[in-house]
C-alpha positions as CSV (number, residue, x, y, z in Angstrom):
1,M,15.9,-1.3,-34.7
2,S,12.2,-0.2,-34.4
3,L,10.7,1.8,-31.3
4,T,8.4,0.1,-29.2
5,L,7.5,1.5,-25.2
6,E,9.6,-1.8,-24.2
7,S,12.8,-0.8,-25.9
8,T,13.4,3.0,-25.3
9,E,15.9,3.1,-21.8
10,T,17.7,6.1,-23.2
11,S,19.4,8.9,-20.9
12,K,16.5,11.5,-19.9
13,N,19.1,13.9,-20.4
14,T,19.5,12.7,-23.8
15,L,17.5,13.7,-26.6
16,P,17.2,11.2,-29.6
17,H,18.7,11.7,-33.0
18,T,16.4,9.7,-35.0
19,I,12.8,7.9,-34.5
20,D,14.5,4.2,-33.7
21,E,16.3,6.5,-30.5
22,G,13.5,7.9,-29.5
23,R,12.1,7.8,-25.8
24,V,9.0,7.3,-23.4
25,L,9.8,10.6,-21.4
26,E,7.2,8.3,-18.5
27,E,5.2,5.6,-19.1
28,Y,1.9,7.1,-18.3
29,S,2.1,11.0,-17.0
30,T,-1.4,10.7,-15.4
31,K,-4.5,9.0,-15.1
32,T,-7.9,10.0,-14.9
33,I,-9.7,7.1,-12.4
34,I,-13.4,6.9,-11.6
35,I,-14.0,5.2,-8.1
36,F,-17.8,3.6,-7.5
37,T,-18.4,3.4,-3.6
38,N,-20.9,1.9,-0.9
39,I,-21.2,5.4,0.7
40,I,-23.7,8.4,0.5
41,I,-22.2,12.0,1.3
42,D,-24.3,14.7,2.6
43,I,-22.4,17.2,0.1
44,E,-23.5,20.3,2.2
45,K,-22.1,19.1,5.2
46,F,-18.8,17.5,3.8
47,F,-18.5,20.8,2.2
48,K,-18.7,22.9,5.3
49,F,-17.0,20.4,7.9
50,M,-14.4,18.5,6.4
51,P,-10.8,20.1,7.6
52,I,-8.8,22.6,5.0
53,L,-5.1,23.3,5.3
54,D,-4.5,26.6,6.2
55,L,-1.5,27.4,3.5
56,A,-0.8,31.0,5.4
57,M,0.7,28.7,8.7
58,E,1.9,26.2,6.9
59,C,4.6,27.8,4.5
60,K,8.3,27.9,5.8
61,N,10.4,30.9,6.2
62,N,7.6,32.9,7.3
63,R,7.1,33.7,3.7
64,K,5.2,37.1,3.7
65,K,3.9,36.4,-0.3
66,R,0.6,37.4,-0.9
67,F,-1.2,34.7,-1.6
68,K,-4.0,36.5,-4.1
69,D,-1.2,37.9,-6.0
70,L,0.3,33.7,-6.1
71,W,-0.7,32.1,-9.7
72,H,1.2,29.0,-9.5
73,I,0.9,26.0,-6.9
74,E,4.6,25.1,-7.6
75,D,5.5,28.2,-6.2
76,I,4.7,26.5,-3.0
77,I,4.4,23.2,-3.4
78,D,7.2,21.4,-1.2
79,D,5.7,23.6,1.9
80,I,2.6,22.0,1.4
81,P,2.3,18.6,3.9
82,D,1.3,15.3,2.4
83,E,-2.4,14.4,1.9
84,S,-3.5,17.4,2.5
85,I,-6.8,19.6,1.0
86,I,-5.9,22.7,-0.1
87,S,-9.5,23.7,-1.6
88,M,-12.9,22.9,-1.7
89,K,-15.7,23.9,-4.3
90,W,-19.2,23.7,-4.3
91,N,-22.7,25.7,-5.3
92,N,-20.5,29.0,-6.2
93,K,-18.6,29.0,-2.9
94,T,-15.2,28.3,-2.3
95,R,-13.1,27.1,0.8
96,G,-9.5,27.5,1.0
97,L,-6.8,28.9,-1.6
98,I,-7.9,28.2,-5.4
99,F,-4.5,28.0,-7.0
100,K,-3.8,27.2,-10.8
101,T,-0.8,25.2,-12.4
102,A,1.1,26.9,-15.1
103,S,-0.9,25.1,-18.2
104,V,-4.0,26.1,-16.7
105,V,-3.1,30.1,-16.2
106,R,-1.7,29.6,-19.7
107,N,-5.0,28.7,-21.3
108,T,-7.1,30.8,-18.7
109,N,-5.2,34.1,-20.1
110,K,-6.5,32.9,-23.8
111,N,-9.8,33.1,-22.6
112,K,-10.5,35.5,-19.8
113,K,-14.0,34.8,-20.2
114,K,-13.5,31.6,-19.3
115,R,-15.7,30.7,-16.0
116,D,-15.1,28.1,-13.1
117,E,-18.0,25.5,-13.1
118,F,-19.6,24.8,-9.9
119,F,-22.0,21.4,-9.1
120,L,-24.7,21.0,-6.8
121,N,-24.5,17.5,-6.4
122,S,-20.7,17.4,-6.2
123,V,-17.8,18.9,-4.7
124,T,-14.5,19.7,-6.6
125,T,-11.6,19.0,-4.0
126,N,-8.0,19.6,-4.5
127,M,-5.4,17.7,-2.4
128,I,-1.7,17.5,-2.3
129,F,-0.1,14.2,-2.4
130,K,3.8,12.9,-2.6
131,Y,4.4,10.2,-4.4
132,K,8.0,8.3,-5.2
133,N,8.7,8.0,-9.3
134,K,10.1,5.4,-11.3
135,S,13.7,6.9,-10.3
136,G,12.8,6.5,-6.6
137,V,12.9,10.3,-6.2
138,F,9.9,11.6,-3.9
139,S,7.7,14.5,-5.5
140,K,4.4,16.3,-4.6
141,K,1.5,16.6,-7.3
142,L,-2.1,18.4,-6.7
143,V,-4.7,16.2,-7.4
144,N,-8.5,17.2,-7.8
145,I,-11.1,15.1,-6.7
146,K,-15.0,15.6,-7.8
147,I,-16.5,13.5,-5.1
148,T,-20.4,13.3,-6.0
149,K,-23.3,12.8,-3.1
150,T,-23.5,9.0,-4.4
151,G,-20.0,8.3,-3.3
152,K,-18.4,8.5,-6.6
153,F,-15.3,10.2,-7.1
154,Q,-13.5,11.3,-10.2
155,I,-9.9,11.8,-9.4
156,T,-7.8,13.5,-12.5
157,G,-4.1,14.0,-12.2
158,C,-3.3,10.9,-10.5
159,K,0.2,9.2,-11.2
160,D,-0.7,5.5,-10.5
161,D,-3.7,3.6,-9.0
162,D,-2.4,3.7,-5.3
163,L,-2.6,7.6,-5.5
164,A,-6.5,7.1,-6.1
165,I,-6.7,4.7,-3.2
166,R,-4.9,7.3,-0.8
167,A,-7.2,9.6,-1.5
168,V,-10.7,7.7,-1.0
169,Q,-8.3,6.1,2.1
170,F,-7.8,9.9,3.4
171,L,-11.3,11.3,3.2
172,S,-12.7,8.6,5.7
173,I,-11.2,10.8,8.1
174,M,-15.4,11.7,7.3
175,N,-16.0,9.1,10.4
176,K,-13.5,11.2,13.1
177,V,-15.3,14.8,11.4
178,Q,-18.7,13.6,12.5
179,Q,-17.3,12.7,15.9
180,W,-15.7,16.5,16.3
181,T,-18.8,18.1,15.1
182,G,-21.8,15.8,15.8
183,Q,-22.8,16.2,12.3
184,K,-23.4,13.2,10.0
185,L,-21.7,13.7,6.7
186,F,-22.2,10.0,5.4
187,S,-23.8,6.8,5.5
188,V,-22.3,3.3,4.2
189,S,-24.9,1.1,1.9
190,N,-24.3,-2.4,1.0
191,E,-24.4,-1.9,-2.4
192,I,-22.0,0.2,-4.5
193,Q,-23.8,2.9,-5.9
194,N,-23.9,3.6,-9.8
195,M,-22.7,0.5,-10.7
196,K,-24.6,-3.2,-11.4
197,L,-22.8,-6.0,-9.4
198,K,-23.9,-9.5,-10.1
199,K,-22.8,-10.7,-6.9
200,Q,-24.0,-8.4,-4.2
201,E,-22.7,-10.8,-1.7
202,N,-18.9,-9.3,-2.4
203,I,-20.2,-6.2,-0.2
204,P,-21.2,-7.3,3.3
205,D,-24.1,-5.8,4.9
206,N,-21.9,-4.6,8.0
207,Q,-23.0,-0.3,7.6
208,K,-19.3,0.4,8.7
209,N,-17.0,-0.8,6.0
210,I,-16.2,1.4,2.6
211,Y,-16.0,-0.7,-0.6
212,M,-14.8,0.5,-4.2
213,I,-14.2,-0.2,-7.5
214,L,-11.5,1.9,-9.3
215,Q,-12.1,2.0,-13.1
216,T,-9.8,4.0,-15.3
217,V,-11.4,6.2,-18.3
218,M,-8.3,8.1,-19.6
219,K,-4.5,7.5,-19.3
220,N,-1.9,10.0,-20.6
221,R,1.6,9.6,-21.9
222,N,4.4,12.0,-23.2
223,V,7.0,11.1,-25.5
224,H,9.6,12.4,-27.7
225,V,9.5,11.0,-31.3
226,G,13.3,11.9,-32.1
227,M,12.7,14.3,-34.9
228,N,11.1,17.6,-35.4
229,I,8.0,17.1,-37.6
230,N,6.5,19.4,-40.3
231,R,2.7,19.2,-38.5
232,T,1.1,19.9,-42.1
233,A,2.9,16.9,-44.0
234,L,2.0,14.8,-41.0
235,D,-1.6,15.7,-41.2
236,Q,-1.9,15.5,-45.3
237,L,0.0,12.1,-44.9
238,I,-2.5,10.8,-42.3
239,N,-5.9,12.0,-44.0
240,Q,-4.8,11.1,-47.1
241,N,-3.4,7.8,-46.7
242,Y,-5.3,6.0,-43.5
243,D,-8.6,5.1,-43.2
244,N,-8.6,4.5,-39.1
245,Y,-6.7,7.5,-38.2
246,I,-8.5,10.9,-38.6
247,S,-6.0,14.4,-38.3
248,I,-7.0,17.7,-37.7
249,F,-4.5,20.6,-37.4
250,D,-4.9,24.2,-37.9
251,G,-2.2,25.7,-39.3
252,T,-3.0,29.4,-39.0
253,T,-2.2,29.3,-35.4
254,S,1.5,28.8,-34.0
255,G,2.5,26.4,-32.1
256,A,-0.8,24.2,-32.6
257,G,-0.2,20.6,-32.9
258,V,-1.7,17.8,-35.3
259,N,-4.6,16.1,-33.5
260,I,-4.8,12.4,-34.9
261,K,-7.5,9.8,-33.5
262,T,-7.8,6.1,-34.3
263,K,-10.8,4.3,-32.5
264,V,-10.8,2.3,-29.2
265,E,-11.9,-1.4,-30.1
266,E,-15.3,-2.0,-28.3
267,N,-13.9,-4.6,-25.8
268,D,-10.7,-3.1,-25.0
269,E,-11.3,-2.2,-21.2
270,E,-9.7,-2.2,-18.1
271,D,-9.4,-4.4,-15.5
272,L,-12.1,-3.0,-12.8
273,I,-9.9,-3.3,-8.9
274,F,-12.4,-3.9,-6.2
275,I,-11.0,-2.7,-2.6
276,G,-12.2,-2.9,1.0
277,L,-11.3,-0.5,3.8
278,D,-12.2,-0.8,7.1
279,C,-13.9,2.2,9.1
280,N,-10.3,4.0,9.9
281,G,-8.9,3.9,6.4
282,N,-7.1,0.4,6.4
283,K,-7.0,-1.8,3.2
284,I,-9.0,-5.0,4.0
285,E,-8.9,-6.5,0.5
286,S,-7.9,-5.8,-2.7
287,R,-8.8,-7.8,-6.0
288,I,-9.3,-7.6,-10.0
289,L,-12.9,-8.7,-10.6
290,E,-14.0,-11.3,-12.7
291,K,-15.7,-9.8,-15.8
292,G,-18.8,-11.8,-14.8
293,D,-19.3,-10.1,-11.0
294,F,-20.2,-6.8,-13.1
295,A,-22.3,-5.1,-15.2
296,V,-20.7,-1.4,-16.0
297,A,-23.2,1.1,-18.1
298,K,-21.2,1.9,-21.2
299,S,-21.2,5.1,-22.9
300,K,-23.2,5.3,-26.1
301,K,-20.0,7.8,-27.1
302,Q,-17.4,6.2,-29.6
303,S,-14.0,6.6,-27.5
304,Y,-10.8,7.4,-29.4
305,H,-6.9,7.5,-28.9
306,T,-5.4,10.7,-29.3
307,F,-1.9,11.5,-30.5
308,L,-1.5,15.7,-29.9
309,C,2.1,16.0,-32.3
310,F,4.4,19.4,-32.1
311,N,6.8,20.6,-34.2
312,G,9.7,20.0,-31.7
313,G,8.9,16.0,-31.6
314,S,6.8,16.1,-28.6
315,C,3.8,13.8,-28.5
316,I,1.0,13.5,-25.9
317,H,-1.0,9.7,-26.2
318,S,-4.1,10.0,-24.6
319,G,-6.5,7.2,-24.5
320,K,-7.5,4.3,-22.3
321,G,-7.9,0.4,-22.6
322,K,-5.2,-2.7,-22.2
323,N,-4.0,-2.1,-26.0
324,M,-2.6,1.3,-25.4
325,T,0.6,0.4,-25.5
326,K,0.0,-1.3,-28.8
327,V,-2.0,1.4,-30.0
328,F,1.3,4.1,-29.4
329,N,3.9,1.6,-30.8
330,D,1.8,1.1,-34.2
331,F,1.6,5.2,-34.3
332,L,5.3,5.1,-33.7
333,E,5.9,2.5,-36.1
334,L,3.8,4.6,-38.9
335,L,6.0,7.7,-37.7
336,Q,8.8,5.5,-38.5
337,E,7.9,4.3,-41.8
338,H,7.1,8.0,-43.4
339,R,10.1,9.5,-41.6
340,E,11.4,11.0,-45.2
341,E,7.8,12.8,-45.9
342,I,7.2,14.4,-42.6
343,E,10.3,15.3,-40.8
344,D,10.9,18.9,-40.9
345,K,14.8,19.4,-41.0
């Protein structure tokens, strides 16, 4: 039996012994989604007036932790209410508490001179969302949202499209904030910004409803390939035998993975999803856009699928497009075909 995404139904607690028994840990671990909207945001007022959770008040059991010493959001994430804004950054200013995930801390420790980036035309907002995984178990996740003055949302760390939509739905609380403060945080246009729609009648000119288009620009998938990998052998195999792959590997770095790339096909694009919300954030419309309805500015930079393969057999696949599963399965078939050459026994 060859290993494909659809044929990997082994127990989550059982490691595979052969590549044929390999398993996908999650179909997609995270997505990066860009949402284009028809709202114009006053970034300065958004940063100043949007409500942020006081984490010191929300921690259960009267914990007396010193928050400045708290490195990981994982330490208290279960205590934080769903759909809470915990921090915002804009123009070298910060509101709320800035936490790091364990992976960010590891990377920062390697380069202590690394500085956070602040942008004048966008607010970086960190929110906590509760979601249900495929096993039906509820969990919480830190989601990073970069919001521009032209109403574009770049959402990193999504588990699915629904979570991204919830982020925009929650931020419709801007209506209530305007009422509380008397400050105008945003205005509504009859055009979706940063995107050319050929059928502008899709956006009613009522100056009330929020319309958005979701574009998935990156998906990540984790997999265990069922064997230990000889990274040097894999790197040499790819570079010496395959023109459609590029492999990069620094053998002098302990624990480094083999970074293998293959091009995303030119017309391999994700569907765009059109969503309409009323002024209270309730969904009033949802559909897939026909390709004839829109024209998206395409990047001139070549996009790639990447496979980051580690000695222990873990592999992270990052890419985009409808053909991700096929690209993924093709790569696993390659590993299966050359198992004798690349397995670290």
